[in-house]
C-alpha positions in Angstrom: 0.1 0.0 0.0 1.1 3.5 -0.7 0.4 7.0 0.8 -0.3 10.1 -1.1 2.9 11.6 0.0 5.0 8.7 -1.0 3.6 8.7 -4.4 4.2 12.3 -5.1 8.0 11.7 -4.9 8.1 8.7 -7.2 10.1 9.4 -10.3 8.8 8.9 -13.8 5.1 9.4 -12.9 4.6 13.0 -13.7 4.7 13.0 -17.5 1.6 12.0 -19.6 1.9 8.5 -21.0 1.9 7.9 -24.7 0.0 4.9 -25.5 1.8 4.2 -28.8 5.1 4.0 -26.8 3.8 1.2 -24.5 5.5 -2.0 -25.2 4.2 -5.6 -24.9 6.9 -6.6 -22.5 5.8 -8.8 -19.5 5.1 -6.9 -16.3 3.6 -7.7 -13.0 0.3 -5.8 -12.0 -2.5 -6.2 -9.5 -5.8 -7.1 -10.8 -9.1 -6.2 -9.1 -12.4 -8.0 -9.6 -15.9 -7.3 -8.3 -17.6 -10.5 -7.3 -21.1 -11.6 -5.8 -21.2 -10.2 -2.3 -20.7 -13.1 0.1 -18.8 -15.2 -2.2 -15.5 -13.3 -2.0 -13.6 -16.3 -0.6 -15.1 -18.6 -3.3 -13.6 -16.3 -5.9 -10.3 -16.2 -4.1 -10.3 -20.1 -4.2 -11.1 -20.0 -7.8 -8.2 -17.6 -8.4 -5.9 -19.9 -6.6 -7.0 -22.9 -8.4 -7.0 -21.6 -12.0 -4.2 -18.9 -11.9 -2.0 -20.1 -9.0 -1.9 -16.9 -6.9 -3.3 -15.9 -3.8 -6.2 -13.3 -3.8 -6.8 -10.7 -1.2 -10.4 -10.0 -0.1 -11.1 -6.1 0.1 -12.4 -4.4 3.1 -15.1 -3.4 0.9 -17.4 -6.4 0.3 -17.7 -7.6 -3.2 -14.1 -7.1 -4.3 -10.9 -9.1 -4.4 -7.4 -8.3 -5.5 -4.5 -10.5 -6.9 -1.3 -10.2 -8.7 -0.6 -11.6 -12.2 2.0 -11.1 -15.0 0.7 -9.8 -18.2 1.3 -13.2 -20.1 -1.4 -14.6 -18.0 -4.0 -11.9 -18.7 -6.2 -14.3 -20.9 -6.6 -16.6 -17.9 -8.3 -13.7 -16.0 -11.0 -13.7 -18.4 -11.7 -17.4 -17.8 -12.9 -16.9 -14.1 -16.4 -17.7 -13.6 -16.9 -16.0 -10.3 -16.1 -12.5 -11.2 -18.5 -9.7 -12.6 -16.2 -7.0 -13.5 -12.3 -6.8 -13.9 -9.9 -3.9 -13.6 -6.2 -3.3 -13.3 -5.0 -1.4 -10.3 -3.2 1.8 -10.9 -2.6 2.7 -7.3 -4.2 1.9 -4.0 -4.2 3.5 -0.5 -5.0 1.7 2.5 -5.5 4.7 4.8 -6.1 7.9 2.7 -6.3 11.0 4.8 -9.1 12.9 3.4 -9.2 16.6 4.2 -11.8 18.1 6.4 -13.3 20.5 3.9 -14.8 19.5 0.6 -12.8 22.0 -1.3 -9.5 20.8 0.1 -10.3 17.2 -0.6 -11.4 17.7 -4.2 -8.3 20.0 -4.9 -6.3 17.0 -3.6 -8.0 14.6 -5.8 -7.1 16.9 -8.9 -3.5 17.0 -7.9 -3.4 13.2 -7.4 -4.2 12.4 -11.1 -0.6 13.8 -12.2 1.2 11.7 -9.6 -0.2 8.2 -10.3 2.0 5.5 -12.0 -0.3 5.1 -15.0 2.2 3.3 -17.3 1.8 -0.3 -16.2 -1.9 -0.1 -16.1 -2.2 1.5 -19.5 0.0 -1.3 -20.7 -2.4 -4.0 -19.5 -5.4 -2.0 -20.9 -3.7 -1.9 -24.2 -2.9 -5.7 -24.2 -6.5 -6.4 -23.1 -8.0 -4.4 -25.8 -5.9 -6.2 -28.5 -6.9 -9.6 -26.9 -10.5 -8.6 -27.5 -9.9 -7.3 -31.1 -8.4 -10.6 -32.1 -11.9 -12.2 -31.6 -13.8 -9.3 -33.2 -15.0 -7.8 -29.9 -16.9 -4.8 -30.4 -15.9 -1.7 -28.4 -18.1 1.0 -27.1 -20.6 1.7 -24.3 -23.5 -0.2 -25.7 -24.0 -3.8 -24.9 -24.8 -6.6 -27.5 -28.5 -7.7 -27.7 -27.7 -11.0 -26.0 -24.8 -11.6 -23.6 -22.7 -14.3 -25.3 -20.1 -16.2 -23.3 -17.8 -19.2 -23.9 -16.9 -22.0 -21.6 -13.6 -22.9 -23.3 -11.5 -20.0 -24.5 -10.5 -16.7 -23.3 -11.6 -14.4 -26.0 -15.0 -16.1 -25.8 -14.9 -15.1 -22.1 -14.1 -11.6 -23.1 -17.2 -11.6 -25.3 -19.2 -12.5 -22.3 -19.4 -8.8 -21.0 -22.8 -7.1 -20.6 -23.4 -3.4 -20.1 -23.8 -2.1 -16.5 -27.1 -0.5 -15.8 -26.7 3.2 -16.0 -28.8 6.3 -15.3 -28.2 9.9 -16.7 -28.2 12.8 -14.5 -29.6 15.3 -16.9 -29.3 18.4 -14.8 -25.4 18.0 -14.7 -25.0 16.1 -17.9 -23.3 13.2 -15.8 -23.7 9.5 -16.3 -24.2 7.6 -13.1 -23.3 3.9 -12.8 -25.3 2.0 -10.3 -23.3 1.0 -7.4 -24.3 0.6 -3.8 -24.4 2.8 -1.9 -23.5 5.5 -4.2 -21.7 6.0 -7.6 -21.0 8.8 -10.1 -19.2 9.6 -13.3 -17.8 12.8 -14.8 -17.7 14.6 -18.1 -15.5 17.6 -18.8 -15.2 19.7 -22.0 -12.0 18.7 -23.9 -9.7 20.4 -26.3 -10.1 19.5 -29.9 -7.6 16.7 -31.0 -5.2 17.1 -33.7 -6.8 16.2 -36.9 -4.1 13.6 -37.9 -4.7 11.6 -34.6 -7.9 9.9 -33.3 -8.3 11.2 -29.7 -8.6 8.7 -26.8 -12.1 8.8 -25.2 -12.6 8.3 -21.5 -14.8 8.6 -18.6 -14.3 8.4 -14.8 -16.7 6.4 -12.6 -16.6 6.8 -9.0 -18.0 4.2 -6.5 -18.2 5.4 -3.0 -19.0 3.9 0.3 -19.0 5.5 3.6 -20.7 8.3 5.5 -17.8 10.2 6.6 -17.0 11.9 3.3 -17.4 15.6 2.8 -18.0 15.0 -1.0 -20.3 13.2 -3.3 -19.6 10.6 -5.8 -20.4 12.9 -8.6 -18.1 15.7 -7.3 -15.1 13.3 -6.9 -15.7 11.8 -10.4 -16.0 15.4 -11.8 -12.9 17.0 -10.4 -10.6 13.8 -10.7 -11.9 13.3 -14.2 -11.2 16.9 -15.2 -7.5 16.5 -13.9 -7.0 13.2 -15.7 -8.3 14.8 -18.9 -5.9 17.8 -18.5 -3.1 15.5 -17.9 -3.6 13.2 -20.7 -5.4 15.5 -23.1 -8.0 12.9 -23.7 -11.7 13.5 -24.6 -14.5 12.7 -22.3 -17.4 10.5 -23.7 -19.9 9.0 -21.3 -21.1 6.1 -23.7 -18.5 5.4 -26.4 -15.5 5.7 -24.3 -12.1 3.8 -24.9 -10.9 4.0 -21.3 -12.9 3.8 -18.1 -11.0 5.1 -15.0 -12.4 3.8 -11.7 -12.3 5.7 -8.5 -13.2 3.3 -5.8 -13.5 4.8 -2.3 -14.5 2.8 0.8 -14.1 4.8 4.0 -10.4 5.4 4.0 -9.5 2.8 1.3 -9.0 4.3 -2.2 -8.3 2.4 -5.2 -7.7 3.9 -8.7 -8.0 1.5 -11.5 -8.7 1.0 -15.4 -11.5 -1.2 -16.3 -10.8 -4.3 -18.3 -14.4 -5.2 -18.9 -16.7 -2.7 -20.5 -19.7 -4.8 -19.4 -20.5 -7.0 -16.6 -19.7 -10.9 -17.3 -22.7 -12.2 -15.1 -25.2 -12.6 -17.9 -23.0 -14.7 -20.0 -25.3 -17.8 -20.5 -28.8 -16.1 -20.7 -30.4 -14.9 -23.8 -34.1 -15.2 -22.5 -34.6 -13.4 -19.2 -37.4 -13.9 -16.6 -38.5 -11.6 -13.8 -35.9 -13.2 -11.1 -33.0 -14.5 -13.4 -29.9 -15.0 -11.2 -26.4 -13.8 -12.0 -24.4 -16.6 -13.6 -21.6 -15.6 -11.1 -23.9 -16.1 -8.1 -24.9 -19.4 -9.8 -21.2 -20.5 -9.9 -20.7 -19.6 -6.3 -23.7 -21.8 -5.2 -22.4 -24.7 -7.4 -18.8 -24.6 -5.9 -20.4 -24.7 -2.5 -22.0 -28.1 -3.0 -18.8 -29.4 -4.9 -20.3 -31.5 -7.7 -18.6 -34.8 -8.4 -18.5 -36.7 -11.7 -21.7 -38.7 -12.4 -23.7 -36.6 -9.8 -27.4 -36.1 -10.5 -28.1 -32.5 -9.8 -31.6 -31.2 -9.6 -32.9 -27.6 -9.9 -36.8 -28.1 -9.1 -37.6 -24.3 -9.5 -35.3 -23.5 -12.4 -36.9 -20.2 -13.7 -34.7 -19.4 -16.7 -32.2 -22.3 -16.1 -29.4 -20.0 -14.9 -28.0 -22.6 -12.3 -28.2 -25.8 -14.4 -26.9 -24.0 -17.3 -23.8 -22.7 -15.4 -23.2 -26.2 -14.0 -23.6 -28.0 -17.4 -20.9 -25.7 -18.7 -18.4 -25.6 -15.8 -19.1 -28.8 -14.1 -19.9 -31.0 -17.2 -19.3 -34.3 -15.6 -22.4 -34.2 -13.7 -26.0 -34.4 -15.2 -28.6 -31.7 -14.5 -32.3 -31.8 -14.5 -34.1 -28.5 -14.7 -37.7 -28.3 -13.8 -40.5 -25.6 -12.9 -44.3 -25.6 -12.5 -44.6 -22.5 -14.9 -44.7 -23.2 -18.7 -43.2 -19.9 -19.6 -40.3 -20.6 -17.3 -39.8 -23.9 -18.9 -39.8 -22.4 -22.3 -37.2 -19.7 -21.4 -34.9 -22.6 -20.0 -35.3 -24.6 -23.2 -34.5 -21.4 -25.2 -31.5 -20.7 -23.2 -30.2 -24.2 -23.6 -30.8 -24.1 -27.3 -28.9 -20.7 -27.4 -25.9 -22.2 -25.8 -25.8 -25.1 -27.8 -26.2 -23.2 -31.2 -23.2 -21.0 -30.1 -21.1 -24.0 -29.3 -21.9 -25.6 -32.6 -21.1 -22.1 -34.4 -17.7 -22.2 -32.6 -17.0 -25.7 -33.8 -17.4 -27.2 -30.3 -19.5 -30.2 -29.2 -23.1 -28.7 -29.0 -24.4 -31.3 -26.5 -24.9 -30.3 -22.7 -25.7 -32.7 -19.9 -28.9 -31.1 -19.1 -32.8 -32.0 -19.5 -35.7 -29.9 -18.8 -39.1 -30.9 -17.3 -42.4 -29.3 -16.4 -43.8 -30.6 -13.1 -45.5 -30.0 -9.7 -42.7 -29.2 -7.2 -44.5 -31.1 -4.4 -45.0 -34.2 -6.5 -41.9 -34.7 -8.4 -41.9 -37.4 -11.2 -38.6 -39.0 -9.8 -37.7 -42.1 -8.0 -37.0 -41.9 -4.2 -33.3 -41.4 -3.4 -32.4 -40.8 -7.0 -30.7 -37.3 -6.8 -27.2 -36.4 -5.4 -27.6 -32.6 -5.2 -30.5 -30.2 -5.2 -29.6 -26.6 -5.8 -32.3 -23.9 -6.5 -33.3 -20.3 -6.1 -36.5 -20.5 -3.9 -39.2 -17.9 -4.2 -38.5 -14.9 -2.0 -42.2 -13.9 -1.7 -41.5 -10.5 -3.3 -41.4 -10.5 -7.1 -42.5 -14.2 -7.2 -44.8 -15.9 -4.9 -45.8 -14.5 -1.4 -44.6 -14.8 2.1 -47.9 -16.2 3.1 -47.7 -19.0 0.6 -44.1 -19.8 1.5 -45.2 -21.0 5.0 -47.0 -23.8 3.2 -44.7 -24.2 0.3 -41.2 -24.2 2.1 -42.0 -27.3 4.3 -43.7 -29.2 1.3 -40.8 -28.7 -1.0 -38.4 -29.5 1.7 -40.1 -32.8 2.3 -40.3 -33.7 -1.3 -36.7 -32.7 -1.8 -35.6 -35.0 1.1 -37.7 -38.0 -0.7 -35.8 -37.7 -3.9 -32.4 -36.9 -2.4 -30.0 -39.7 -1.4 -30.1 -40.4 2.4 -26.7 -39.8 4.2 -24.9 -38.3 1.3 -27.3 -36.0 -0.6 -27.0 -32.2 -0.4 -29.0 -29.1 -1.0 -28.0 -25.5 -1.7 -31.0 -23.3 -1.3 -31.2 -19.5 -1.9 -34.0 -17.4 -0.2 -34.5 -14.0 1.2 -37.4 -15.2 3.3 -35.2 -16.3 6.3 -37.8 -16.5 8.9 -40.0 -18.8 7.0 -37.1 -20.9 5.9 -35.6 -21.3 9.4 -39.1 -22.4 10.7 -39.3 -25.0 7.8 -35.9 -26.4 8.5 -36.7 -26.7 12.2 -39.7 -28.7 11.2 -37.7 -30.9 8.9 -34.8 -31.5 11.4 -35.1 -35.2 10.9 -34.5 -35.0 7.2 -32.1 -32.1 6.6 -29.1 -30.7 8.7 -27.9 -27.3 8.2 -24.1 -27.1 7.6 -23.4 -23.6 6.5 -24.9 -20.3 5.4 -23.6 -17.7 3.1 -25.2 -14.3 3.2 -25.4 -12.7 -0.2 -26.8 -9.4 -1.7 -29.4 -10.3 -4.6 -30.8 -7.2 -6.2 -30.4 -5.2 -3.0 -32.0 -7.8 -0.9 -30.2 -9.6 2.0 -30.5 -13.2 1.4 -29.0 -16.6 2.5 -27.5 -19.4 0.6 -28.1 -22.4 2.8 -26.1 -25.6 2.5 -28.0 -28.5 3.9 -27.0 -32.3 4.3 -29.6 -35.1 3.8 -29.8 -37.2 7.1 -29.7 -41.0 6.9 -33.4 -41.1 7.9 -35.6 -42.9 5.5 -38.9 -41.2 4.2 -41.9 -42.2 6.1 -40.0 -42.9 9.5 -39.8 -39.5 10.9 -42.4 -37.2 12.4 -41.6 -34.6 9.7 -43.4 -36.9 7.0 -46.7 -36.2 8.9 -48.2 -33.3 6.9 -49.8 -30.6 9.0 -53.3 -29.6 8.0 -53.2 -26.8 5.5 -55.5 -24.6 7.6 -52.8 -24.6 10.4 -50.0 -23.6 8.2 -52.2 -20.7 6.6 -52.9 -19.6 10.0 -49.2 -19.3 10.8 -48.8 -17.4 7.6 -51.6 -15.0 8.5 -50.1 -14.4 11.9 -46.8 -13.7 10.3 -48.3 -11.2 8.0 -50.2 -9.4 10.8 -47.2 -9.2 12.9 -45.1 -7.8 10.0 -48.0 -5.3 9.2 -48.0 -4.1 12.7 
């Protein structure tokens, strides 16, 4: 880690960097990655497994950092647990912000000319060349359908999807969504020489913490203006070549250059539903249950098929069964599977996927008892899908049916839900069939949810009190009591 004072004295950082002069030599840099909140350590394990380096989990949840040499840059794009990638220009562990807003913003302006940009810009240039080799389209707009590969780096580069954005019309700013606050800057730029195409850029600030005297927009505006003056680049909010990131979390400040123009998390999905899970979150859930070769893996509430699709691509030695009671959801899953198969065939790969899709009643699965090794699914939260009142009846019933089809003693379940109170009650009632091993707390669309890892006990179906179904009226009464208590 550096301090602002130390960086000012470093030689060779005060002159603008000419991109044409940057070579292709191998250098060491630090890569930052945004990951699903709660699965930071899972992402760090994947980095260790696939790249062979140790990753550091940031104090700001949802980010990890790891060192690489630029000859391994392509491997970074093969990671399945990361949403966005950036190369670190400089990071400060304890940045001492001034008391007044004016002093702080003036210091951020001065910082732009003191940073060691050269290595980060070299990585950005090599990363852009990597994309161009596969015809990746540049610019701020996303492709209609996010396309991803499961085998090659450049295909992984094609997986990027556009981050949601909102325009602040009064200030002419573009603001990238990032909890709890984010902002981007645009400054007037000098006309570029007619013989050279100007570099277009934008600065995006992601800020967390309540002790700052400035807003994200103000930091992005002033820091971006200094970057523009230093490099003589042209500001452009949508069709930019370079996105400079200013990440501020309390006293931790990280300046970086984005390596992904669009998020990687929609890589497998072409037909979206109302509650489609991010593929990166699906990958984290799959790693949690450690699929083994020949495992039968069931998603009984598959929605758009995001979980079984991610599994069939990354853990393809297992077989996946995706089912739902909604015919539209089943159709979306089938369309998504066909989309992936067609894309693989177009690239010359084997198009087949170890996955099948069925429409069924969740509480009466057309499967033999003890025939499934792993159950992994996104349960209805009771918000956009279903209701909390119905969950009090649904959760115990589906846990009982899942226990019937899951192998006693060795079977596992990984279940995601935001309705924690109802799920905890259902698990306590099913204590003879399921044992809770671990819980990962995650952020799903701004909702605090839990990913529960359960182990199937050795008890046979029909031999525990949990198999005795309670009268529906009793369950509904509990749901009514819950609704009334929450309303009060």
